[in-house]
C-alpha positions as MATLAB code, in Angstrom:
seq = 'MLGIPRRYAHFVFGIIQSGLTSLIAAGIASFPAGSPMLFVRHWMVSWLIAWAAMLPVVLLAAPAIRAFALRLTREEREPSAGRQA';
ca = [
      -3.310   -8.870  -19.131;
      -1.924   -5.521  -18.059;
       1.521   -6.036  -19.882;
       3.645   -5.353  -16.989;
       6.939   -6.572  -17.373;
       8.081   -9.492  -15.529;
      10.787   -7.667  -13.612;
       8.024   -6.013  -11.790;
       6.226   -8.975  -10.733;
       7.853   -8.673   -6.764;
       5.889   -5.089   -6.766;
       2.288   -7.014   -8.625;
       2.676   -9.659   -6.004;
       2.762   -7.187   -3.251;
      -0.202   -4.729   -4.114;
      -2.238   -8.174   -4.536;
      -1.146   -9.831   -1.430;
      -1.201   -6.644    0.902;
      -4.811   -5.840   -0.565;
      -6.511   -8.882   -0.109;
      -4.840   -9.510    3.451;
      -5.892   -6.354    4.545;
      -9.315   -6.075    2.874;
      -9.899   -9.456    5.043;
      -8.339   -8.041    8.201;
     -10.093   -4.434    7.934;
     -13.351   -6.760    7.461;
     -12.987   -8.799   10.575;
     -12.560   -5.715   12.721;
     -15.242   -3.812   11.253;
     -17.849   -6.837   11.950;
     -19.163   -5.760   15.052;
     -20.681   -2.509   12.823;
     -24.466   -2.226   13.827;
     -25.892   -1.529   10.396;
     -25.126   -2.947    7.092;
     -24.467    0.309    5.876;
     -22.090    1.100    8.543;
     -20.573   -1.976    8.494;
     -19.749   -1.384    4.346;
     -18.708    1.987    4.849;
     -16.681    1.459    7.979;
     -14.552   -1.481    5.985;
     -13.847    0.446    3.191;
     -12.360    3.205    4.822;
     -10.443    0.815    7.274;
      -9.466   -1.467    4.199;
      -7.923    1.953    2.964;
      -5.847    3.356    5.992;
      -4.600   -0.349    6.523;
      -3.889   -0.940    2.538;
      -1.664    2.433    2.465;
      -0.001    1.149    5.636;
       0.700   -2.202    4.760;
       2.019   -1.918    1.071;
       5.168   -0.316    1.807;
       5.851   -2.673    4.393;
       4.772   -5.733    2.460;
       6.881   -4.432   -0.530;
      10.012   -3.691    1.458;
       9.843   -6.662    3.827;
       9.141   -9.599    1.105;
      12.708   -9.513   -0.031;
      14.134   -9.948    3.599;
      11.415  -12.572    4.490;
      11.991  -14.532    1.238;
      15.912  -14.442    2.303;
      14.863  -15.650    5.717;
      12.611  -18.586    4.702;
      15.232  -19.531    2.223;
      17.811  -20.174    4.920;
      15.604  -21.943    7.236;
      14.677  -24.177    4.062;
      16.627  -26.655    2.139;
      16.227  -27.785   -1.442;
      14.542  -31.500   -1.852;
      16.914  -34.185   -3.260;
      16.090  -36.076   -6.118;
      16.641  -39.820   -5.121;
      19.714  -41.463   -6.959;
      19.528  -43.088  -10.089;
      21.687  -45.987   -8.410;
      19.203  -46.577   -5.168;
      16.240  -48.656   -4.987;
      13.073  -46.867   -3.383;
];
């Protein structure tokens, strides 16, 4: 592997997640293209633009979204040892 320090895992996750999401969205948006070559060209250009736009959004929004998700959810409790299931 690349050996990137674990403290940068948030950024690595954001890069991968935004790249994959924008790749899929750009492909869907490019699908009506006429020929296969036009489709691939349009898809790749659209993907690069979408990724460049989404990467900072994902990296900046992810901590806030995670904190919000944690506030909306709760820890699951272990059944106590004295209680029968």
